[in-house]
Backbone as ProteinMPNN parsed JSONL, in Angstrom:
{"seq_chain_A": "MSIVRAAEVVVLLCTVYIACGLVFAPFFVWRGVGRVDPAAKSAGLGFRLIVLPGVAALWPALLRRWLAGRPPAAERNAHRDAASARPARGSR", "coords_chain_A": {"N_chain_A": [[66.237, 120.867, 106.375], [66.754, 118.271, 108.642], [69.403, 117.245, 110.835], [69.134, 114.814, 111.357], [68.012, 113.605, 109.123], [70.23, 114.527, 107.18], [72.382, 113.15, 108.015], [71.314, 110.468, 107.383], [71.43, 110.672, 104.543], [74.278, 111.036, 104.099], [75.004, 108.48, 105.123], [73.6, 106.701, 103.286], [74.974, 107.774, 100.576], [77.495, 106.798, 101.194], [77.061, 104.043, 101.45], [76.417, 103.398, 98.786], [78.513, 104.082, 97.798], [80.357, 101.933, 98.449], [79.329, 99.821, 97.982], [79.507, 100.015, 94.99], [82.112, 99.707, 94.876], [82.657, 97.234, 95.781], [81.59, 95.711, 93.963], [82.915, 96.415, 91.74], [85.479, 95.703, 92.302], [86.271, 92.654, 92.385], [86.078, 92.191, 89.601], [87.9, 94.079, 88.548], [90.486, 93.07, 89.785], [90.409, 90.484, 88.463], [90.494, 90.922, 85.851], [91.398, 93.594, 84.963], [93.858, 94.426, 86.455], [96.24, 93.49, 85.405], [96.109, 95.221, 83.113], [96.405, 97.909, 84.13], [98.72, 97.724, 85.557], [101.397, 96.344, 84.071], [103.315, 94.697, 85.522], [101.946, 93.378, 87.461], [100.713, 91.695, 86.079], [101.269, 88.945, 85.876], [100.86, 88.185, 88.424], [99.978, 86.245, 91.339], [97.252, 84.703, 92.94], [97.318, 85.239, 95.726], [98.513, 87.689, 95.828], [96.613, 89.042, 94.304], [93.983, 88.932, 96.101], [95.2, 90.304, 98.297], [95.288, 92.977, 97.321], [92.736, 93.429, 96.969], [90.795, 94.952, 98.921], [91.95, 97.482, 98.617], [91.301, 97.984, 96.285], [88.753, 97.96, 95.986], [88.076, 100.25, 97.656], [89.496, 102.327, 96.316], [88.09, 102.444, 93.865], [87.008, 104.352, 91.834], [89.329, 105.842, 90.967], [90.808, 103.753, 89.873], [89.056, 102.619, 87.968], [89.076, 104.652, 86.093], [91.664, 104.689, 85.318], [91.568, 102.213, 84.059], [90.038, 102.208, 82.108], [91.083, 104.472, 80.361], [93.32, 103.183, 79.469], [96.118, 103.615, 79.401], [99.453, 103.223, 79.87], [101.065, 102.479, 82.82], [102.2, 105.552, 84.855], [105.711, 106.565, 84.592], [107.933, 106.584, 87.288], [109.227, 109.723, 88.647], [112.012, 111.022, 89.669], [114.494, 112.936, 91.336], [117.1, 111.265, 91.657], [116.438, 109.574, 89.646], [116.448, 111.3, 87.183], [119.092, 112.363, 87.209], [120.642, 109.88, 86.951], [119.665, 109.424, 84.33], [120.919, 111.296, 82.863], [123.571, 111.338, 83.062], [126.464, 109.989, 81.189], [126.667, 106.767, 80.086], [128.788, 104.003, 81.569], [131.874, 103.318, 80.342], [131.269, 104.209, 77.806], [132.697, 106.309, 75.709]], "CA_chain_A": [[66.685, 119.435, 106.666], [67.287, 117.96, 109.965], [70.639, 116.583, 111.013], [69.055, 113.168, 110.978], [68.091, 113.449, 107.29], [71.415, 114.68, 106.545], [72.993, 111.984, 108.435], [71.098, 109.294, 106.685], [71.813, 111.18, 103.161], [75.684, 110.62, 104.225], [75.243, 106.857, 105.019], [73.56, 106.355, 102.032], [76.001, 107.883, 99.724], [78.686, 105.983, 101.452], [76.67, 102.795, 101.122], [76.335, 103.355, 97.394], [80.269, 104.065, 97.072], [81.24, 100.944, 98.915], [78.719, 98.912, 97.021], [80.076, 100.169, 93.892], [83.568, 99.265, 94.775], [82.438, 95.913, 95.959], [81.068, 95.207, 92.533], [84.086, 96.691, 90.811], [86.772, 95.135, 92.906], [86.552, 91.298, 91.813], [86.205, 92.19, 87.943], [89.245, 94.725, 87.973], [91.297, 92.127, 90.171], [90.282, 89.242, 87.603], [90.904, 91.283, 84.41], [92.092, 95.023, 84.95], [95.078, 94.736, 87.263], [97.353, 93.531, 84.486], [96.391, 96.176, 82.266], [96.723, 99.292, 84.624], [100.04, 97.568, 85.867], [102.152, 95.09, 83.561], [104.172, 93.859, 86.52], [101.124, 92.537, 88.15], [100.045, 90.742, 85.051], [101.672, 87.29, 86.399], [100.543, 87.988, 89.819], [99.282, 85.134, 91.642], [96.079, 84.678, 93.761], [97.552, 85.907, 96.942], [98.765, 89.212, 95.557], [95.067, 89.771, 94.056], [93.467, 88.892, 97.176], [95.78, 91.338, 99.291], [94.963, 94.027, 96.602], [91.206, 93.316, 96.853], [90.317, 95.764, 99.683], [92.405, 98.568, 98.438], [90.613, 98.322, 94.907], [87.183, 98.509, 96.359], [87.895, 101.725, 98.33], [89.938, 103.316, 95.139], [87.434, 102.231, 92.544], [87.039, 105.346, 90.833], [90.584, 106.229, 90.306], [91.31, 102.721, 89.053], [88.407, 102.69, 86.732], [89.457, 105.735, 85.25], [92.854, 104.295, 84.54], [91.559, 101.043, 83.199], [89.283, 102.62, 80.884], [92.002, 105.062, 79.635], [94.239, 102.126, 78.842], [97.52, 103.921, 79.578], [100.667, 102.497, 80.731], [101.383, 103.226, 84.427], [103.192, 106.676, 84.817], [107.031, 106.365, 85.07], [108.091, 107.488, 88.495], [110.347, 110.595, 88.171], [112.579, 111.835, 90.991], [116.129, 113.416, 91.211], [117.942, 110.357, 91.418], [116.303, 108.998, 88.115], [116.971, 112.412, 86.51], [120.8, 112.394, 87.349], [121.1, 108.669, 86.293], [119.656, 109.51, 82.721], [121.615, 112.668, 82.366], [125.005, 110.911, 82.934], [126.643, 109.023, 80.308], [126.752, 105.399, 80.656], [130.247, 103.78, 81.825], [132.5, 102.521, 79.203], [131.139, 104.964, 76.455], [133.533, 107.698, 75.773]], "C_chain_A": [[67.279, 119.284, 107.995], [68.612, 117.446, 109.958], [70.379, 115.146, 110.838], [68.918, 112.994, 109.656], [69.382, 113.715, 106.739], [72.394, 113.658, 106.938], [72.872, 110.775, 107.472], [71.257, 109.501, 105.045], [73.335, 110.622, 103.12], [75.81, 109.174, 104.201], [74.625, 106.268, 103.811], [74.335, 106.526, 100.831], [77.262, 106.745, 100.025], [78.226, 104.526, 101.265], [76.822, 102.583, 99.486], [77.864, 103.246, 96.976], [80.661, 102.572, 97.296], [80.473, 99.639, 98.15], [78.862, 98.777, 95.496], [81.393, 99.519, 93.666], [83.555, 97.702, 94.957], [82.15, 94.982, 94.84], [82.132, 95.147, 91.831], [85.271, 95.764, 91.113], [87.012, 93.664, 92.16], [86.83, 91.209, 90.107], [87.649, 92.923, 87.742], [90.439, 93.648, 88.586], [91.545, 90.95, 89.183], [91.074, 89.939, 86.457], [91.698, 92.607, 84.13], [93.523, 95.126, 85.609], [96.292, 94.681, 86.265], [97.609, 94.565, 83.469], [96.875, 97.559, 82.78], [98.183, 98.887, 84.998], [100.631, 96.374, 85.333], [102.713, 94.124, 84.556], [103.336, 93.176, 87.294], [100.219, 91.523, 87.313], [100.043, 89.278, 85.492], [101.414, 87.123, 87.746], [99.696, 86.939, 90.209], [97.929, 85.628, 92.588], [96.154, 85.463, 95.033], [97.674, 87.358, 96.861], [97.168, 89.798, 95.424], [94.27, 89.72, 95.187], [93.954, 89.79, 98.263], [95.286, 92.694, 98.705], [93.282, 94.331, 96.853], [90.409, 94.596, 97.649], [90.628, 97.324, 99.284], [91.775, 99.148, 96.827], [89.335, 98.806, 95.204], [87.074, 99.901, 96.897], [88.521, 102.716, 97.438], [89.355, 103.091, 94.114], [87.54, 103.31, 91.503], [88.192, 105.569, 90.135], [91.143, 105.018, 89.481], [90.414, 102.351, 87.973], [88.899, 103.537, 85.815], [90.836, 105.211, 84.414], [92.702, 103.175, 83.746], [90.867, 101.394, 81.988], [90.348, 103.578, 79.83], [92.992, 104.32, 78.865], [95.732, 102.555, 78.521], [98.277, 103.117, 80.519], [100.738, 103.367, 82.162], [102.36, 104.598, 84.177], [104.504, 106.258, 85.431], [107.322, 107.413, 86.344], [109.393, 108.706, 88.116], [110.838, 111.457, 89.466], [113.979, 112.207, 90.456], [117.035, 112.317, 90.873], [117.814, 109.728, 89.887], [116.761, 109.882, 86.944], [118.661, 112.445, 86.315], [121.044, 111.311, 86.55], [120.949, 108.764, 84.874], [120.403, 110.384, 82.189], [123.054, 112.265, 82.179], [125.171, 110.04, 81.902], [126.994, 107.758, 80.715], [128.452, 104.932, 80.667], [130.617, 102.963, 80.747], [132.223, 103.304, 77.821], [131.731, 106.277, 76.458], [133.431, 107.929, 73.919]], "O_chain_A": [[68.16, 120.027, 108.429], [68.996, 117.164, 108.823], [71.169, 114.367, 110.304], [69.68, 112.25, 109.039], [69.665, 113.07, 105.73], [73.245, 113.334, 106.11], [73.799, 110.193, 106.907], [71.206, 108.505, 104.322], [73.651, 109.837, 102.225], [76.578, 108.615, 103.418], [75.189, 105.288, 103.322], [74.43, 105.584, 100.044], [77.8, 106.028, 99.182], [79.109, 103.754, 100.892], [77.362, 101.564, 99.055], [78.329, 102.538, 96.083], [81.257, 101.987, 96.392], [81.078, 98.62, 97.817], [78.498, 97.805, 94.834], [81.76, 98.947, 92.64], [84.351, 96.987, 94.348], [82.405, 93.779, 94.795], [82.47, 94.101, 91.276], [85.909, 95.173, 90.243], [87.947, 93.577, 91.364], [87.559, 90.413, 89.517], [88.464, 92.485, 86.93], [91.352, 93.396, 87.799], [92.67, 90.467, 89.05], [92.204, 89.551, 86.159], [92.517, 92.696, 83.215], [94.286, 95.994, 85.184], [97.168, 95.545, 86.227], [98.704, 94.867, 82.994], [97.594, 98.286, 82.094], [98.994, 99.777, 84.743], [100.478, 95.337, 85.979], [102.592, 92.905, 84.433], [103.86, 92.262, 87.931], [99.315, 90.789, 87.714], [99.053, 88.547, 85.483], [101.679, 86.054, 88.297], [98.714, 86.672, 89.515], [97.704, 86.808, 92.859], [95.256, 86.221, 95.398], [97.1, 88.145, 97.614], [96.63, 90.659, 96.121], [93.68, 90.795, 95.295], [93.159, 90.06, 99.163], [94.88, 93.538, 99.503], [92.801, 95.463, 96.887], [89.496, 95.183, 97.067], [89.843, 98.242, 99.52], [91.785, 100.291, 96.369], [88.866, 99.862, 94.778], [86.118, 100.63, 96.632], [88.235, 103.899, 97.621], [89.962, 103.491, 93.12], [88.114, 103.132, 90.429], [88.226, 105.533, 88.905], [91.865, 105.228, 88.506], [90.917, 101.765, 87.015], [89.156, 103.11, 84.689], [91.016, 105.305, 83.2], [93.48, 102.983, 82.811], [91.145, 100.859, 80.914], [90.357, 103.362, 78.618], [93.451, 104.717, 77.794], [96.429, 102.041, 77.647], [97.938, 102.542, 81.553], [100.514, 104.553, 82.404], [103.216, 104.57, 83.293], [104.557, 105.712, 86.533], [107.055, 108.613, 86.41], [110.339, 108.452, 87.371], [110.206, 112.317, 90.08], [114.467, 111.849, 89.384], [117.72, 112.402, 89.854], [118.75, 109.459, 89.134], [117.318, 109.436, 85.941], [119.235, 112.555, 85.232], [121.608, 111.514, 85.475], [121.828, 108.325, 84.132], [120.608, 110.308, 80.978], [123.721, 112.756, 81.268], [124.234, 109.308, 81.583], [127.657, 107.651, 81.746], [129.256, 105.442, 79.887], [129.911, 102.079, 80.263], [132.897, 103.044, 76.825], [131.306, 107.219, 77.128], [133.949, 108.912, 73.39]]}, "name": "protein", "num_of_chains": 1, "seq": "MSIVRAAEVVVLLCTVYIACGLVFAPFFVWRGVGRVDPAAKSAGLGFRLIVLPGVAALWPALLRRWLAGRPPAAERNAHRDAASARPARGSR"}
């Protein structure tokens, strides 16, 4: 396989990836973004237009999350762990 043929294959694979993303993105922004992130359910057109390029680029991961139907993962860090371990103020 020549280097030219290898480059053609890489360009073809990138083109297919981008084409799939461009087909997937409008459907996801229209219907799926609210299922993947409940906070984005009531988002307006401006937000949806802003996330459109990112959705097109990250379409495999977003498709997987959309099909799984799971709620978004809760952020876990040291601050949240410490806050949840401490008793609430005023409860003795």
